[in-house]
MOPAC internal coordinates of N, CA, C and O (Angstrom, degrees):
PM7 1SCF
backbone

  N    0.0000 0     0.00 0     0.00 0    0    0    0
  C    1.4454 1     0.00 0     0.00 0    1    0    0
  C    1.5219 1   107.98 1     0.00 0    2    1    0
  O    1.2310 1   120.14 1   -42.22 1    3    2    1
  N    1.3318 1   117.34 1   137.78 1    3    2    1
  C    1.4629 1   122.73 1   177.60 1    5    3    2
  C    1.5237 1   108.98 1   -96.77 1    6    5    3
  O    1.2310 1   121.03 1   -52.74 1    7    6    5
  N    1.3420 1   115.64 1   127.26 1    7    6    5
  C    1.4602 1   121.82 1  -177.66 1    9    7    6
  C    1.5236 1   108.74 1  -127.67 1   10    9    7
  O    1.2310 1   120.77 1   -50.85 1   11   10    9
  N    1.3241 1   116.13 1   129.15 1   11   10    9
  C    1.4607 1   121.53 1   173.52 1   13   11   10
  C    1.5205 1   107.87 1  -105.07 1   14   13   11
  O    1.2310 1   120.91 1   -44.58 1   15   14   13
  N    1.3285 1   115.87 1   135.42 1   15   14   13
  C    1.4559 1   121.52 1   178.71 1   17   15   14
  C    1.5174 1   108.39 1  -120.95 1   18   17   15
  O    1.2310 1   120.50 1   -61.67 1   19   18   17
  N    1.3174 1   116.66 1   118.33 1   19   18   17
  C    1.4570 1   121.75 1   174.83 1   21   19   18
  C    1.5235 1   106.98 1   -89.09 1   22   21   19
  O    1.2310 1   121.03 1   -62.18 1   23   22   21
  N    1.3253 1   115.63 1   117.82 1   23   22   21
  C    1.4574 1   120.83 1  -177.60 1   25   23   22
  C    1.5144 1   109.65 1   111.03 1   26   25   23
  O    1.2310 1   120.96 1   -74.12 1   27   26   25
  N    1.3158 1   115.77 1   105.88 1   27   26   25
  C    1.4714 1   120.61 1  -176.55 1   29   27   26
  C    1.5218 1   111.63 1  -105.29 1   30   29   27
  O    1.2310 1   120.86 1  -152.18 1   31   30   29
  N    1.3213 1   115.96 1    27.82 1   31   30   29
  C    1.4582 1   120.20 1   174.91 1   33   31   30
  C    1.5238 1   110.20 1   -76.98 1   34   33   31
  O    1.2310 1   120.87 1    16.34 1   35   34   33
  N    1.3069 1   115.94 1  -163.66 1   35   34   33
  C    1.4682 1   121.06 1  -177.02 1   37   35   34
  C    1.5295 1   112.02 1   -57.72 1   38   37   35
  O    1.2310 1   120.07 1   138.07 1   39   38   37
  N    1.3213 1   117.46 1   -41.93 1   39   38   37
  C    1.4738 1   120.67 1  -178.70 1   41   39   38
  C    1.5283 1   110.24 1   -67.68 1   42   41   39
  O    1.2310 1   120.11 1   130.15 1   43   42   41
  N    1.3184 1   117.39 1   -49.85 1   43   42   41
  C    1.4572 1   120.94 1  -179.59 1   45   43   42
  C    1.5148 1   112.53 1   -60.45 1   46   45   43
  O    1.2310 1   120.41 1   136.81 1   47   46   45
  N    1.3434 1   116.82 1   -43.19 1   47   46   45
  C    1.4632 1   120.00 1   179.42 1   49   47   46
  C    1.5235 1   111.65 1   -66.17 1   50   49   47
  O    1.2310 1   120.29 1   142.65 1   51   50   49
  N    1.3199 1   117.05 1   -37.35 1   51   50   49
  C    1.4623 1   121.09 1   178.80 1   53   51   50
  C    1.5295 1   110.74 1   -64.32 1   54   53   51
  O    1.2310 1   120.70 1   134.86 1   55   54   53
  N    1.3138 1   116.27 1   -45.14 1   55   54   53
  C    1.4663 1   120.73 1   178.00 1   57   55   54
  C    1.5258 1   109.52 1   -62.61 1   58   57   55
  O    1.2310 1   120.67 1   136.44 1   59   58   57
  N    1.3282 1   116.32 1   -43.56 1   59   58   57
  C    1.4667 1   120.90 1   179.72 1   61   59   58
  C    1.5200 1   111.16 1   -58.92 1   62   61   59
  O    1.2310 1   120.23 1   136.08 1   63   62   61
  N    1.3246 1   117.16 1   -43.92 1   63   62   61
  C    1.4596 1   121.00 1   179.59 1   65   63   62
  C    1.5146 1   112.19 1   -59.70 1   66   65   63
  O    1.2310 1   120.72 1   135.41 1   67   66   65
  N    1.3238 1   116.23 1   -44.59 1   67   66   65
  C    1.4675 1   120.63 1   178.71 1   69   67   66
  C    1.5296 1   111.16 1   -62.42 1   70   69   67
  O    1.2310 1   120.84 1   135.00 1   71   70   69
  N    1.3174 1   116.00 1   -45.00 1   71   70   69
  C    1.4623 1   120.00 1  -179.03 1   73   71   70
  C    1.5232 1   111.31 1   -64.55 1   74   73   71
  O    1.2310 1   120.26 1   137.90 1   75   74   73
  N    1.3162 1   117.11 1   -42.10 1   75   74   73
  C    1.4646 1   120.95 1   179.20 1   77   75   74
  C    1.5250 1   111.22 1   -63.72 1   78   77   75
  O    1.2310 1   120.48 1   139.36 1   79   78   77
  N    1.3367 1   116.69 1   -40.64 1   79   78   77
  C    1.4643 1   120.69 1   178.09 1   81   79   78
  C    1.5270 1   111.70 1   -61.17 1   82   81   79
  O    1.2310 1   120.96 1   154.84 1   83   82   81
  N    1.3222 1   115.77 1   -25.16 1   83   82   81
  C    1.4660 1   120.68 1  -179.69 1   85   83   82
  C    1.5240 1   112.22 1   -99.56 1   86   85   83
  O    1.2310 1   120.50 1  -163.03 1   87   86   85
  N    1.3170 1   116.65 1    16.97 1   87   86   85
  C    1.4544 1   121.21 1   171.06 1   89   87   86
  C    1.5134 1   117.52 1    84.51 1   90   89   87
  O    1.2310 1   119.95 1  -165.56 1   91   90   89
  N    1.3222 1   117.71 1    14.44 1   91   90   89
  C    1.4625 1   120.51 1  -179.47 1   93   91   90
  C    1.5257 1   110.82 1   -91.06 1   94   93   91
  O    1.2310 1   121.15 1   -22.91 1   95   94   93
  N    1.3140 1   115.40 1   157.09 1   95   94   93
  C    1.4629 1   123.17 1   175.10 1   97   95   94
  C    1.5237 1   107.09 1   -91.61 1   98   97   95
  O    1.2310 1   120.20 1   -52.38 1   99   98   97
  N    1.3439 1   117.23 1   127.62 1   99   98   97
  C    1.4658 1   121.04 1  -172.93 1  101   99   98
  C    1.5241 1   111.15 1  -125.86 1  102  101   99
  O    1.2310 1   121.42 1   -44.08 1  103  102  101
  N    1.3334 1   114.89 1   135.92 1  103  102  101
  C    1.4524 1   123.05 1   172.65 1  105  103  102
  C    1.5226 1   108.03 1  -118.57 1  106  105  103
  O    1.2310 1   120.17 1   -57.93 1  107  106  105
  N    1.3185 1   117.28 1   122.07 1  107  106  105
  C    1.4611 1   122.66 1   175.55 1  109  107  106
  C    1.5242 1   108.71 1   -99.89 1  110  109  107
  O    1.2310 1   120.53 1   -49.76 1  111  110  109
  N    1.3351 1   116.58 1   130.24 1  111  110  109
  C    1.4646 1   122.42 1  -179.02 1  113  111  110
  C    1.5171 1   108.82 1  -120.95 1  114  113  111
  O    1.2310 1   120.50 1   -49.55 1  115  114  113
  N    1.3234 1   116.65 1   130.45 1  115  114  113
  C    1.4610 1   120.35 1   174.74 1  117  115  114
  C    1.5183 1   108.32 1  -152.93 1  118  117  115
  O    1.2310 1   120.77 1   -33.83 1  119  118  117
  N    1.3287 1   116.13 1   146.17 1  119  118  117
  C    1.4682 1   119.67 1  -178.96 1  121  119  118
  C    1.5239 1   112.47 1   -92.01 1  122  121  119
  O    1.2310 1   120.22 1   169.64 1  123  122  121
  N    1.3317 1   117.18 1   -10.36 1  123  122  121
  C    1.4657 1   120.76 1  -179.11 1  125  123  122
  C    1.5290 1   109.82 1   -92.75 1  126  125  123
  O    1.2310 1   120.19 1   -61.76 1  127  126  125
  N    1.3193 1   117.25 1   118.24 1  127  126  125
  C    1.4698 1   119.20 1   179.15 1  129  127  126
  C    1.5299 1   112.93 1   -55.81 1  130  129  127
  O    1.2310 1   120.31 1   149.42 1  131  130  129
  N    1.3306 1   117.02 1   -30.58 1  131  130  129
  C    1.4644 1   120.33 1  -179.82 1  133  131  130
  C    1.5279 1   112.30 1   -71.04 1  134  133  131
  O    1.2310 1   120.30 1   161.36 1  135  134  133
  N    1.3174 1   117.04 1   -18.64 1  135  134  133
  C    1.4731 1   120.64 1   179.42 1  137  135  134
  C    1.5212 1   111.91 1   -83.35 1  138  137  135
  O    1.2310 1   120.26 1   163.04 1  139  138  137
  N    1.2996 1   117.11 1   -16.96 1  139  138  137
  C    1.4633 1   120.56 1  -178.76 1  141  139  138
  C    1.5262 1   107.99 1   -78.25 1  142  141  139
  O    1.2310 1   121.19 1   -78.69 1  143  142  141
  N    1.3198 1   115.32 1   101.31 1  143  142  141
  C    1.4692 1   123.23 1  -178.06 1  145  143  142
  C    1.5237 1   108.65 1  -122.90 1  146  145  143
  O    1.2310 1   121.10 1  -106.99 1  147  146  145
  N    1.3139 1   115.49 1    73.01 1  147  146  145
  C    1.4592 1   120.71 1  -175.74 1  149  147  146
  C    1.5237 1   111.38 1   -55.29 1  150  149  147
  O    1.2310 1   120.40 1   143.59 1  151  150  149
  N    1.3200 1   116.84 1   -36.41 1  151  150  149
  C    1.4687 1   120.03 1  -178.60 1  153  151  150
  C    1.5258 1   112.92 1   -65.39 1  154  153  151
  O    1.2310 1   119.67 1   157.82 1  155  154  153
  N    1.3247 1   118.24 1   -22.18 1  155  154  153
  C    1.4700 1   121.01 1   179.25 1  157  155  154
  C    1.5236 1   112.47 1   -77.94 1  158  157  155
  O    1.2310 1   120.38 1   147.79 1  159  158  157
  N    1.3088 1   116.89 1   -32.21 1  159  158  157
  C    1.4690 1   121.85 1   178.09 1  161  159  158
  C    1.5366 1   106.59 1  -138.21 1  162  161  159
  O    1.2310 1   120.32 1  -108.64 1  163  162  161
  N    1.3246 1   117.00 1    71.36 1  163  162  161
  C    1.4674 1   120.00 1  -172.94 1  165  163  162
  C    1.5269 1   114.94 1   -67.10 1  166  165  163
  O    1.2310 1   119.58 1   158.74 1  167  166  165
  N    1.3101 1   118.42 1   -21.26 1  167  166  165
  C    1.4618 1   120.81 1  -178.94 1  169  167  166
  C    1.5260 1   112.45 1   -79.34 1  170  169  167
  O    1.2310 1   120.49 1   165.89 1  171  170  169
  N    1.3241 1   116.67 1   -14.11 1  171  170  169
  C    1.4686 1   120.99 1  -178.55 1  173  171  170
  C    1.5265 1   110.14 1   -83.45 1  174  173  171
  O    1.2310 1   121.85 1   -23.45 1  175  174  173
  N    1.3116 1   114.06 1   156.55 1  175  174  173
  C    1.4604 1   121.13 1   169.64 1  177  175  174
  C    1.5292 1   105.64 1   -87.01 1  178  177  175
  O    1.2310 1   119.57 1   -36.37 1  179  178  177
  N    1.3261 1   118.43 1   143.63 1  179  178  177
  C    1.4630 1   122.30 1  -177.21 1  181  179  178
  C    1.5216 1   110.09 1  -123.14 1  182  181  179
  O    1.2310 1   121.16 1   -36.49 1  183  182  181
  N    1.3260 1   115.38 1   143.51 1  183  182  181
  C    1.4573 1   120.56 1   177.50 1  185  183  182
  C    1.5238 1   109.02 1  -138.48 1  186  185  183
  O    1.2310 1   120.73 1   -60.15 1  187  186  185
  N    1.3330 1   116.20 1   119.85 1  187  186  185
  C    1.4588 1   121.89 1   174.45 1  189  187  186
  C    1.5185 1   106.83 1   -85.87 1  190  189  187
  O    1.2310 1   120.49 1   -76.33 1  191  190  189
  N    1.3298 1   116.68 1   103.67 1  191  190  189
  C    1.4599 1   121.32 1  -174.57 1  193  191  190
  C    1.5242 1   109.82 1  -167.04 1  194  193  191
  O    1.2310 1   121.29 1   -17.23 1  195  194  193
  N    1.3166 1   115.13 1   162.77 1  195  194  193
  C    1.4637 1   122.35 1   175.80 1  197  195  194
  C    1.5261 1   107.91 1   -90.66 1  198  197  195
  O    1.2310 1   120.34 1   -68.07 1  199  198  197
  N    1.3136 1   116.96 1   111.93 1  199  198  197
  C    1.4709 1   121.99 1  -176.55 1  201  199  198
  C    1.5226 1   113.11 1   -68.84 1  202  201  199
  O    1.2310 1   119.64 1   175.44 1  203  202  201
  N    1.3149 1   118.30 1    -4.56 1  203  202  201
  C    1.4681 1   121.38 1   176.08 1  205  203  202
  C    1.5249 1   111.70 1   -92.15 1  206  205  203
  O    1.2310 1   120.21 1   177.79 1  207  206  205
  N    1.3206 1   117.20 1    -2.21 1  207  206  205
  C    1.4638 1   122.18 1  -178.46 1  209  207  206
  C    1.5321 1   110.05 1  -101.35 1  210  209  207
  O    1.2310 1   120.79 1   -50.14 1  211  210  209
  N    1.3131 1   116.09 1   129.86 1  211  210  209
  C    1.4699 1   121.36 1   179.89 1  213  211  210
  C    1.5299 1   110.60 1   -57.40 1  214  213  211
  O    1.2310 1   120.00 1   138.68 1  215  214  213
  N    1.3138 1   117.60 1   -41.32 1  215  214  213
  C    1.4684 1   119.54 1  -178.74 1  217  215  214
  C    1.5231 1   111.50 1   -62.40 1  218  217  215
  O    1.2310 1   120.39 1   144.46 1  219  218  217
  N    1.3285 1   116.87 1   -35.54 1  219  218  217
  C    1.4693 1   120.93 1   177.65 1  221  219  218
  C    1.5241 1   110.45 1   -68.08 1  222  221  219
  O    1.2310 1   120.61 1   138.92 1  223  222  221
  N    1.3252 1   116.45 1   -41.08 1  223  222  221
  C    1.4586 1   120.21 1  -179.22 1  225  223  222
  C    1.5261 1   111.01 1   -71.04 1  226  225  223
  O    1.2310 1   120.63 1   149.12 1  227  226  225
  N    1.3347 1   116.41 1   -30.88 1  227  226  225
  C    1.4681 1   119.67 1   172.70 1  229  227  226
  C    1.5230 1   109.45 1   -63.89 1  230  229  227
  O    1.2310 1   120.66 1   134.62 1  231  230  229
  N    1.3371 1   116.35 1   -45.38 1  231  230  229
  C    1.4642 1   121.24 1   179.20 1  233  231  230
  C    1.5301 1   110.78 1   -61.20 1  234  233  231
  O    1.2310 1   120.77 1   145.85 1  235  234  233
  N    1.3192 1   116.13 1   -34.15 1  235  234  233
  C    1.4640 1   121.27 1   179.15 1  237  235  234
  C    1.5291 1   112.07 1   -77.42 1  238  237  235
  O    1.2310 1   119.97 1   173.61 1  239  238  237
  N    1.3176 1   117.66 1    -6.39 1  239  238  237
  C    1.4708 1   123.17 1  -178.01 1  241  239  238
  C    1.5288 1   110.44 1    54.36 1  242  241  239
  O    1.2310 1   121.26 1  -129.85 1  243  242  241
  N    1.3273 1   115.19 1    50.15 1  243  242  241
  C    1.4621 1   120.51 1  -177.23 1  245  243  242
  C    1.5283 1   112.69 1   -58.19 1  246  245  243
  O    1.2310 1   120.08 1   151.19 1  247  246  245
  N    1.3212 1   117.45 1   -28.81 1  247  246  245
  C    1.4633 1   120.29 1  -179.89 1  249  247  246
  C    1.5210 1   111.66 1   -63.52 1  250  249  247
  O    1.2310 1   119.71 1   161.76 1  251  250  249
  N    1.3375 1   118.15 1   -18.24 1  251  250  249
  C    1.4675 1   121.92 1   178.46 1  253  251  250
  C    1.5277 1   112.35 1   -88.77 1  254  253  251
  O    1.2310 1   119.97 1   175.31 1  255  254  253
  N    1.3273 1   117.66 1    -4.69 1  255  254  253
  C    1.4668 1   120.98 1  -176.08 1  257  255  254
  C    1.5217 1   111.51 1   -84.37 1  258  257  255
  O    1.2310 1   121.96 1   -36.86 1  259  258  257
  N    1.3193 1   113.85 1   143.14 1  259  258  257
  C    1.4675 1   120.33 1   173.79 1  261  259  258
  C    1.5236 1   110.48 1   -88.49 1  262  261  259
  O    1.2310 1   121.22 1   152.79 1  263  262  261
  N    1.3334 1   115.27 1   -27.21 1  263  262  261
  C    1.4633 1   121.77 1  -177.95 1  265  263  262
  C    1.5237 1   108.48 1  -142.52 1  266  265  263
  O    1.2310 1   120.88 1   -38.23 1  267  266  265
  N    1.3281 1   115.91 1   141.77 1  267  266  265
  C    1.4587 1   122.16 1   169.38 1  269  267  266
  C    1.5160 1   107.13 1  -124.07 1  270  269  267
  O    1.2310 1   121.21 1   -46.65 1  271  270  269
  N    1.3251 1   115.30 1   133.35 1  271  270  269
  C    1.4573 1   121.60 1   178.15 1  273  271  270
  C    1.5184 1   108.03 1  -117.86 1  274  273  271
  O    1.2310 1   120.64 1   -58.99 1  275  274  273
  N    1.3142 1   116.39 1   121.01 1  275  274  273
  C    1.4570 1   122.13 1   176.67 1  277  275  274
  C    1.5276 1   106.67 1   -96.15 1  278  277  275
  O    1.2310 1   120.91 1   -76.67 1  279  278  277
  N    1.3344 1   115.87 1   103.33 1  279  278  277
  C    1.4666 1   120.45 1  -171.76 1  281  279  278
  C    1.5238 1   112.42 1  -124.02 1  282  281  279
  O    1.2310 1   120.57 1  -148.55 1  283  282  281
  N    1.3218 1   116.51 1    31.45 1  283  282  281
  C    1.4609 1   118.45 1   178.98 1  285  283  282
  C    1.5245 1   109.61 1   -79.28 1  286  285  283
  O    1.2310 1   120.96 1    -6.11 1  287  286  285
  N    1.2981 1   115.77 1   173.89 1  287  286  285
  C    1.4576 1   120.68 1   177.29 1  289  287  286
  C    1.5175 1   113.29 1   -87.93 1  290  289  287
  O    1.2310 1   120.54 1  -172.82 1  291  290  289
  N    1.3282 1   116.57 1     7.18 1  291  290  289
  C    1.4647 1   122.01 1  -176.25 1  293  291  290
  C    1.5330 1   109.16 1  -120.93 1  294  293  291
  O    1.2310 1   120.59 1   -65.32 1  295  294  293
  N    1.3153 1   116.47 1   114.68 1  295  294  293
  C    1.4638 1   120.94 1  -177.85 1  297  295  294
  C    1.5243 1   112.95 1   -60.36 1  298  297  295
  O    1.2310 1   120.11 1   144.49 1  299  298  297
  N    1.3405 1   117.40 1   -35.51 1  299  298  297
  C    1.4634 1   119.98 1   179.28 1  301  299  298
  C    1.5257 1   110.23 1   -63.49 1  302  301  299
  O    1.2310 1   120.49 1   136.94 1  303  302  301
  N    1.3098 1   116.66 1   -43.06 1  303  302  301
  C    1.4657 1   120.78 1   178.06 1  305  303  302
  C    1.5185 1   109.84 1   -63.37 1  306  305  303
  O    1.2310 1   120.20 1   134.56 1  307  306  305
  N    1.3116 1   117.23 1   -45.44 1  307  306  305
  C    1.4657 1   120.63 1  -179.57 1  309  307  306
  C    1.5249 1   111.72 1   -60.79 1  310  309  307
  O    1.2310 1   120.76 1   141.99 1  311  310  309
  N    1.3151 1   116.16 1   -38.01 1  311  310  309
  C    1.4617 1   120.29 1   178.71 1  313  311  310
  C    1.5277 1   110.79 1   -66.69 1  314  313  311
  O    1.2310 1   120.11 1   134.95 1  315  314  313
  N    1.3206 1   117.39 1   -45.05 1  315  314  313
  C    1.4641 1   121.06 1  -179.32 1  317  315  314
  C    1.5269 1   110.89 1   -65.65 1  318  317  315
  O    1.2310 1   120.20 1   133.92 1  319  318  317
  N    1.3216 1   117.22 1   -46.08 1  319  318  317
  C    1.4679 1   120.98 1   179.04 1  321  319  318
  C    1.5249 1   110.12 1   -58.80 1  322  321  319
  O    1.2310 1   120.51 1   134.93 1  323  322  321
  N    1.3055 1   116.62 1   -45.07 1  323  322  321
  C    1.4705 1   121.33 1  -179.81 1  325  323  322
  C    1.5232 1   111.53 1   -61.85 1  326  325  323
  O    1.2310 1   121.04 1   133.37 1  327  326  325
  N    1.3129 1   115.63 1   -46.63 1  327  326  325
  C    1.4602 1   120.37 1  -179.27 1  329  327  326
  C    1.5288 1   111.09 1   -62.66 1  330  329  327
  O    1.2310 1   120.18 1   134.72 1  331  330  329
  N    1.3321 1   117.27 1   -45.28 1  331  330  329
  C    1.4598 1   120.50 1   179.01 1  333  331  330
  C    1.5278 1   111.43 1   -63.75 1  334  333  331
  O    1.2310 1   120.35 1   137.91 1  335  334  333
  N    1.3185 1   116.93 1   -42.09 1  335  334  333
  C    1.4629 1   120.46 1   179.84 1  337  335  334
  C    1.5228 1   111.05 1   -59.28 1  338  337  335
  O    1.2310 1   120.44 1   138.02 1  339  338  337
  N    1.3270 1   116.76 1   -41.98 1  339  338  337
  C    1.4585 1   120.93 1  -178.30 1  341  339  338
  C    1.5276 1   112.86 1   -75.26 1  342  341  339
  O    1.2310 1   120.87 1   132.19 1  343  342  341
  N    1.3379 1   115.94 1   -47.81 1  343  342  341
  C    1.4617 1   119.22 1  -170.55 1  345  343  342
  C    1.5187 1   113.91 1   -86.70 1  346  345  343
  O    1.2310 1   119.62 1   141.37 1  347  346  345
  N    1.3100 1   118.32 1   -38.63 1  347  346  345
  C    1.4680 1   121.45 1  -175.62 1  349  347  346
  C    1.5248 1   113.08 1   -91.15 1  350  349  347
  O    1.2310 1   120.46 1   150.87 1  351  350  349
  N    1.3399 1   116.73 1   -29.13 1  351  350  349
  C    1.4606 1   120.10 1  -173.98 1  353  351  350
  C    1.5221 1   113.99 1  -117.08 1  354  353  351
  O    1.2310 1   120.07 1   173.32 1  355  354  353
  N    1.3168 1   117.48 1    -6.68 1  355  354  353
  C    1.4658 1   120.69 1   176.66 1  357  355  354
  C    1.5125 1   114.37 1    62.29 1  358  357  355
  O    1.2310 1   120.27 1  -146.85 1  359  358  357
  N    1.3227 1   117.10 1    33.15 1  359  358  357
  C    1.4628 1   120.45 1   179.13 1  361  359  358
  C    1.5297 1   107.83 1   -67.39 1  362  361  359
  O    1.2310 1   120.12 1   -53.14 1  363  362  361
  N    1.3416 1   117.37 1   126.86 1  363  362  361
  C    1.4680 1   120.17 1  -174.31 1  365  363  362
  C    1.5341 1   114.72 1   -64.63 1  366  365  363
  O    1.2310 1   120.12 1   145.76 1  367  366  365
  N    1.3213 1   117.37 1   -34.24 1  367  366  365
  C    1.4698 1   119.00 1  -177.39 1  369  367  366
  C    1.5164 1   109.06 1  -133.31 1  370  369  367
  O    1.2310 1   120.97 1   -53.52 1  371  370  369
  N    1.3258 1   115.76 1   126.48 1  371  370  369
  C    1.4555 1   121.86 1   179.76 1  373  371  370
  C    1.5242 1   108.29 1  -128.29 1  374  373  371
  O    1.2310 1   121.51 1   -48.51 1  375  374  373
  N    1.3240 1   114.72 1   131.49 1  375  374  373
  C    1.4642 1   121.49 1   179.85 1  377  375  374
  C    1.5194 1   107.06 1  -122.02 1  378  377  375
  O    1.2310 1   120.27 1   -43.34 1  379  378  377
  N    1.3278 1   117.09 1   136.66 1  379  378  377
  C    1.4558 1   120.56 1  -179.51 1  381  379  378
  C    1.5130 1   111.51 1  -128.72 1  382  381  379
  O    1.2310 1   121.73 1   -38.77 1  383  382  381
  N    1.2954 1   114.28 1   141.23 1  383  382  381
  C    1.4652 1   121.91 1   174.29 1  385  383  382
  C    1.5252 1   107.52 1   -85.33 1  386  385  383
  O    1.2310 1   120.71 1   -48.78 1  387  386  385
  N    1.3342 1   116.24 1   131.22 1  387  386  385
  C    1.4617 1   122.15 1   173.93 1  389  387  386
  C    1.5263 1   105.90 1  -108.70 1  390  389  387
  O    1.2310 1   120.62 1   -68.99 1  391  390  389
  N    1.3185 1   116.43 1   111.01 1  391  390  389
  C    1.4573 1   121.55 1  -175.92 1  393  391  390
  C    1.5236 1   112.98 1   -79.03 1  394  393  391
  O    1.2310 1   121.12 1   138.99 1  395  394  393
  N    1.3114 1   115.46 1   -41.01 1  395  394  393
  C    1.4580 1   120.72 1  -177.20 1  397  395  394
  C    1.5295 1   108.72 1  -112.36 1  398  397  395
  O    1.2310 1   120.12 1   -62.45 1  399  398  397
  N    1.3326 1   117.38 1   117.55 1  399  398  397
  C    1.4726 1   120.02 1  -178.52 1  401  399  398
  C    1.5283 1   113.62 1   -54.36 1  402  401  399
  O    1.2310 1   120.04 1   154.75 1  403  402  401
  N    1.3310 1   117.53 1   -25.25 1  403  402  401
  C    1.4673 1   120.24 1   178.51 1  405  403  402
  C    1.5260 1   111.98 1   -67.05 1  406  405  403
  O    1.2310 1   120.26 1   161.92 1  407  406  405
  N    1.3234 1   117.10 1   -18.08 1  407  406  405
  C    1.4621 1   120.93 1  -179.35 1  409  407  406
  C    1.5252 1   113.41 1   -95.50 1  410  409  407
  O    1.2310 1   120.26 1   178.57 1  411  410  409
  N    1.3058 1   117.10 1    -1.43 1  411  410  409
  C    1.4597 1   120.43 1  -176.97 1  413  411  410
  C    1.5288 1   112.23 1   -58.49 1  414  413  411
  O    1.2310 1   119.97 1   148.30 1  415  414  413
  N    1.3117 1   117.67 1   -31.70 1  415  414  413
  C    1.4648 1   121.38 1  -178.80 1  417  415  414
  C    1.5297 1   111.89 1   -62.22 1  418  417  415
  O    1.2310 1   119.66 1   156.05 1  419  418  417
  N    1.3320 1   118.26 1   -23.95 1  419  418  417
  C    1.4655 1   121.35 1   179.73 1  421  419  418
  C    1.5228 1   112.38 1   -68.85 1  422  421  419
  O    1.2310 1   120.40 1   151.79 1  423  422  421
  N    1.3100 1   116.83 1   -28.21 1  423  422  421
  C    1.4576 1   121.84 1  -176.82 1  425  423  422
  C    1.5263 1   108.91 1   -87.41 1  426  425  423
  O    1.2310 1   121.17 1  -107.90 1  427  426  425
  N    1.3466 1   115.37 1    72.10 1  427  426  425
  C    1.4604 1   120.62 1  -177.05 1  429  427  426
  C    1.5304 1   110.34 1  -129.13 1  430  429  427
  O    1.2310 1   120.16 1     6.03 1  431  430  429
  N    1.3102 1   117.30 1  -173.97 1  431  430  429
  C    1.4624 1   122.31 1  -175.13 1  433  431  430
  C    1.5245 1   113.03 1   -60.51 1  434  433  431
  O    1.2310 1   119.53 1   148.18 1  435  434  433
  N    1.3196 1   118.50 1   -31.82 1  435  434  433
  C    1.4632 1   119.85 1  -179.09 1  437  435  434
  C    1.5257 1   111.52 1   -66.92 1  438  437  435
  O    1.2310 1   120.02 1   160.70 1  439  438  437
  N    1.3241 1   117.57 1   -19.30 1  439  438  437
  C    1.4604 1   122.38 1   177.30 1  441  439  438
  C    1.5270 1   111.16 1  -103.79 1  442  441  439
  O    1.2310 1   120.19 1  -168.89 1  443  442  441
  N    1.3193 1   117.25 1    11.11 1  443  442  441
  C    1.4548 1   120.08 1   174.72 1  445  443  442
  C    1.5124 1   115.34 1   101.93 1  446  445  443
  O    1.2310 1   119.68 1   179.80 1  447  446  445
  N    1.3040 1   118.22 1    -0.20 1  447  446  445
  C    1.4658 1   120.38 1   178.96 1  449  447  446
  C    1.5087 1   108.94 1   -81.53 1  450  449  447
  O    1.2310 1   120.57 1   -53.56 1  451  450  449
  N    1.3077 1   116.52 1   126.44 1  451  450  449
  C    1.4580 1   120.21 1  -179.74 1  453  451  450
  C    1.5175 1   111.97 1  -106.51 1  454  453  451
  O    1.2310 1   120.55 1   166.87 1  455  454  453
  N    1.3211 1   116.56 1   -13.13 1  455  454  453
  C    1.4573 1   119.40 1   179.07 1  457  455  454
  C    1.5227 1   108.86 1   -92.77 1  458  457  455
  O    1.2310 1   120.52 1   -10.31 1  459  458  457
  N    1.3382 1   116.61 1   169.69 1  459  458  457
  C    1.4624 1   118.76 1   174.91 1  461  459  458
  C    1.5194 1   109.03 1   -58.87 1  462  461  459
  O    1.2310 1   120.13 1    -4.05 1  463  462  461
  N    1.2904 1   117.35 1   175.95 1  463  462  461
  C    1.4676 1   122.65 1  -178.05 1  465  463  462
  C    1.5159 1   111.79 1   -41.00 1  466  465  463
  O    1.2310 1   120.80 1   -44.42 1  467  466  465
  N    1.3238 1   116.07 1   135.58 1  467  466  465
  C    1.4646 1   118.68 1   177.28 1  469  467  466
  C    1.5216 1   110.38 1   -66.59 1  470  469  467
  O    1.2310 1   120.88 1   -21.70 1  471  470  469
  N    1.2835 1   115.92 1   158.30 1  471  470  469
  C    1.4691 1   121.60 1   179.04 1  473  471  470
  C    1.5109 1   109.49 1   -90.65 1  474  473  471
  O    1.2310 1   120.78 1   -38.89 1  475  474  473
  N    1.2993 1   116.12 1   141.11 1  475  474  473
  C    1.4730 1   120.34 1   173.98 1  477  475  474
  C    1.5027 1   108.60 1   -76.21 1  478  477  475
  O    1.2310 1   121.15 1   -39.40 1  479  478  477
  N    1.3220 1   115.40 1   140.60 1  479  478  477
  C    1.4742 1   121.13 1   178.88 1  481  479  478
  C    1.5086 1   108.98 1   -96.07 1  482  481  479
  O    1.2310 1   120.10 1   180.00 1  483  482  481

């Protein structure tokens, strides 16, 4: 299974490690050059890019992903990445990190969520 993770911080890298250990193909995307730590997750593919930009997601070949995980520290970014993954690329499963419980209401059906409230990570 191909999984793209937006956000290569501690949470994104941890998720990537688990997925790689279970035989999945992982792409980590982050726009901060300091977040690109290939040596920490050397088996992953890395992309220095803004996951909120269509051109970056095209470069990431998001349409080939089975899962997209929005794991940045910014709820607005996670919401945009999730929405683009679902609506523009038809990714079958999208998971988003909600950092601030006050923002949980944004992750609802009007933004493409079909399941009950997402879980905070």
